[in-house]
C-alpha positions as CSV (number, residue, x, y, z in Angstrom):
1,M,0.0,0.0,0.0
2,S,1.5,3.3,-1.1
3,K,1.1,6.5,0.8
4,I,2.3,9.7,-0.6
5,V,2.2,13.3,0.6
6,L,3.1,15.8,-2.1
7,G,3.2,19.6,-2.5
8,A,1.1,20.4,-5.6
9,V,-0.9,23.0,-7.5
10,V,-4.5,22.3,-8.7
11,E,-4.1,23.2,-12.3
12,G,-7.5,22.4,-13.6
13,I,-10.9,21.1,-12.8
14,S,-13.5,19.8,-15.3
15,T,-16.7,17.9,-15.3
16,R,-17.2,14.6,-17.1
17,S,-20.2,13.3,-18.9
18,D,-21.0,10.8,-16.1
19,G,-21.2,13.6,-13.5
20,S,-17.8,13.0,-12.0
21,F,-14.9,15.5,-11.9
22,K,-11.4,15.4,-13.3
23,I,-8.8,17.2,-11.2
24,V,-5.4,18.0,-12.8
25,I,-2.6,18.4,-10.3
26,G,0.9,19.5,-11.0
27,T,3.5,18.5,-8.3
28,Q,6.7,20.1,-7.3
29,E,9.8,18.0,-8.2
30,I,9.6,14.6,-6.5
31,D,12.2,11.9,-6.0
32,K,12.3,8.6,-7.9
33,N,10.7,6.7,-5.0
34,Q,7.7,9.0,-4.9
35,V,7.4,8.8,-8.7
36,A,7.4,5.0,-8.5
37,D,4.8,5.1,-5.7
38,L,2.7,7.5,-7.7
39,F,2.8,5.3,-10.8
40,S,1.8,2.3,-8.7
41,L,-1.5,4.1,-7.9
42,T,-2.4,4.5,-11.6
43,N,-6.1,3.4,-12.1
44,K,-6.5,2.5,-8.5
45,F,-9.2,3.9,-6.3
46,T,-7.5,6.2,-3.7
47,K,-8.3,8.7,-1.0
48,I,-7.1,12.3,-1.4
49,L,-7.0,15.3,0.9
50,I,-6.4,18.6,-0.7
51,T,-5.7,21.6,1.5
52,D,-3.8,24.9,1.2
53,G,-2.4,24.5,4.7
54,N,-0.5,21.9,6.6
55,I,-2.1,18.6,7.4
56,S,-2.8,18.3,11.1
57,P,-2.7,15.0,13.0
58,I,-6.5,15.2,13.3
59,E,-6.9,15.6,9.6
60,K,-4.5,12.8,8.9
61,S,-6.5,10.5,11.3
62,L,-9.8,11.5,9.6
63,V,-8.4,10.5,6.2
64,E,-7.1,7.2,7.6
65,A,-10.6,6.6,9.2
66,T,-12.5,7.3,6.0
67,K,-13.9,4.1,4.6
68,M,-13.3,3.4,0.9
69,S,-16.4,2.2,-0.9
70,G,-14.3,0.0,-3.3
71,G,-13.9,2.4,-6.1
72,K,-16.1,3.3,-9.0
73,K,-18.5,0.8,-10.3
74,A,-17.8,-0.8,-13.7
75,K,-19.6,0.9,-16.5
76,T,-22.2,-1.1,-18.5
77,P,-21.3,-1.8,-22.2
78,A,-23.8,0.9,-23.2
79,Q,-22.2,3.5,-20.9
80,R,-18.8,2.5,-22.3
81,L,-20.0,3.0,-25.8
82,R,-21.5,6.4,-25.0
83,S,-18.2,7.5,-23.4
84,V,-16.3,6.4,-26.5
85,M,-18.7,8.2,-28.7
86,F,-18.4,11.3,-26.6
87,R,-14.6,11.3,-27.0
88,I,-15.0,10.9,-30.8
89,H,-17.4,13.8,-30.8
90,E,-14.9,15.8,-28.8
91,Q,-11.8,14.9,-30.7
92,Q,-13.2,15.2,-34.2
93,G,-14.8,18.6,-33.4
94,I,-18.1,17.6,-34.7
95,N,-20.3,20.7,-35.2
96,Q,-23.4,19.2,-33.6
97,E,-24.7,18.9,-30.1
98,F,-23.5,15.7,-28.6
99,E,-27.0,14.4,-27.8
100,Q,-28.0,14.8,-31.4
101,F,-24.8,13.1,-32.6
102,Y,-25.3,10.3,-30.1
103,S,-29.0,9.7,-31.1
104,A,-28.1,9.7,-34.8
105,E,-25.2,7.3,-34.3
106,M,-27.3,5.0,-32.2
107,E,-30.1,5.0,-34.9
108,R,-27.4,4.1,-37.5
109,L,-26.2,1.2,-35.4
110,I,-29.7,0.0,-34.7
111,E,-30.5,0.0,-38.4
112,Q,-27.3,-2.0,-39.1
113,Y,-28.3,-4.7,-36.7
114,K,-31.9,-4.7,-38.0
115,E,-30.6,-5.4,-41.4
116,M,-28.9,-8.6,-40.1
117,L,-32.3,-9.9,-38.8
118,E,-34.1,-12.5,-40.9
């Protein structure tokens, strides 16, 4: 189990299509052991305390006592497809509202599958 305390700057916050948030954090220079520990946490559910002051012993114990719910639930195949379609819409700069794009693409897929029916 890795535990890391880093000095950092919150560089950006954005919302995601599923209602969650993405936080971009830039650290100060860190040593190779901390880098290794940080990489070991990639795609793992973690706890995080962000403060612009020092972490008191009480705050540290509160973080330690916070129960983890096991991470995010796995997305359904439909949710995964919607997320991929959202990224395509975003990356290709499609000049159409995402909901309209999504509906049109889903109709296209449905028609393709209907054609395969006897």
